[in-house]
C-alpha positions, 0 to 999 in steps of 0.5 A: 534017820534024818529030819526033813530039810524043809521041815527044819527050815520052817521050824527054824524060821518060825521059831527064830524070826518073827514076821507078821504083816498088816501092821505097817503104819504111814511113813509120811506126814499123816498122824497115827490113828487115834487110840481106842476109847478103852485104852489107858492113859500114857503118863510121865509115871508109866510111859517108859514102862509101857514102851519097854513092855511093848518092845520087849513083848513084841521082840519076845515073839520075834525071837521065840527060839534062837537063830541057828536052831537047825544049823546048816539046814537054814539059809545064811541070814535069818534074823535074830536079836543079839544073844545078850538081849534075849530073855532066859525063856528064849534062850532055853527054848532055843537051846532045847530045840538046838540040842534036839535037832543036832542030836537027830540030824534028820529023820524019814517021813515019820519019827519020834525021838527023845533026847536027854537034857544035860542036867535032867529031863528030856526033849521029845521031837516028833516029825510027821511028813506025808511025803519025803522031799516036800511039804504037804498040808497036815505035816507036823513038827513038834517038840515037847519039853519034859522037865528039861533042865539046863543051866538056865533052868527047867523047861516044860511045855510044847511047841507044835507046827502044822502045815496048813497051806503050801505053794511051790517047793520050799527048797526052791523059790518062789514058794509060800507055806502057811502054818498053825503054831501052837505054844502050849504052856511053855514055861521056864523055872529059875529058882523062885521065878517062873516065866511062861508063854501060851497061845496060838498064831498063824504063820506064813513064810515065803520067798520070791528069790533065793535072796529074800525071806519073809515071815508073817506071824499073826495071832489073836492072843498070846500070853506071857507071864513074868513074876506077878504080871501077865502080858497079852498081845492081842490081834497082833502082826509081826512082819519081817523081810530079810535080804539074805544076800545083803544081810538087811531086814525090815520089820513092821509090827502092830497090835494091842498090848495088855498088861495086868500091871500097866493097862491096855494100849494099841501099837503100830509102826509109824516108820518101818524099822530097818536093820542089819544082820542080828542087830537091833533096828537102826532106823524106824519108829514104833508108836504106842497109843494111849487114851486121850490122844496120849502116846509114846514114840520109840525111835531108833537112833542107830542099832545101839541107841533108841529115843523114847518120846512121851506125849502126856497131854495129847497135843501131838508134841513130845513132853518128855524125851529120853535116850537109852540103849536098845538093850535097856528097852528091849533086853 
């Protein structure tokens, strides 16, 4: 039995690269929009933590699942962060999906198969495609993790993708496909710690030529829990465009970050983030807006280093500046 190539392309691309449109900022001289009146203030005490929280949570969505999930079925340069910078939950989901798809190698139009995990439990992968050789509205690819035990911990929950729109042939650009993505209580238990993700989002994957791929993720609410803190991304978009021939990418993000421990802040992309391959961005700027015109600016210096500038009195000038590595802020 064979998993349909186009279904694997959609599954892999959605779970491993994040793209959500509409979040771009102005790269010119205009200042970013003011924060909402309900936002919390960015201070010297919380500024670094807020910046880290926003970067980590948006990259979590971007990396939900590892690159090469579908191996040879995926175009050569779909983007992802360096392996060492990913969270354990990203790694666990990616490993689970990779094991399932590698074991299956492909199905006919409808199939369900269960794969044993290396240390116990199982993954059930179901594909239901109306017409072999093409995607159709209503096609579904899903993975259910049932106490799947790997070296990183025990994984439970489900990820489902349902096709809601198709234009063209996904194996022959130009094409566009829209999907509903459901992340249903996916959790990773490691000893006494529990990390989880839950929510839904829409995705659009498109390509104008064989050399480009764009993925847009947009959602109203996606929650992740780590220890005692729950982080919710609201009204977010993440938009990535990949140059499959040259290996470069652009990334634009926006939304609202809400943390039980840190407060609520809007964020957007003041200057488009750019990078190469699976590296962190080497240029661009992310702005986080707090109450009373306070802000935090995350500025890419290169693909290893990043600068965080805090405006804690709302006058538009940096009051504090700290250089660190991307691994420190986004790992």
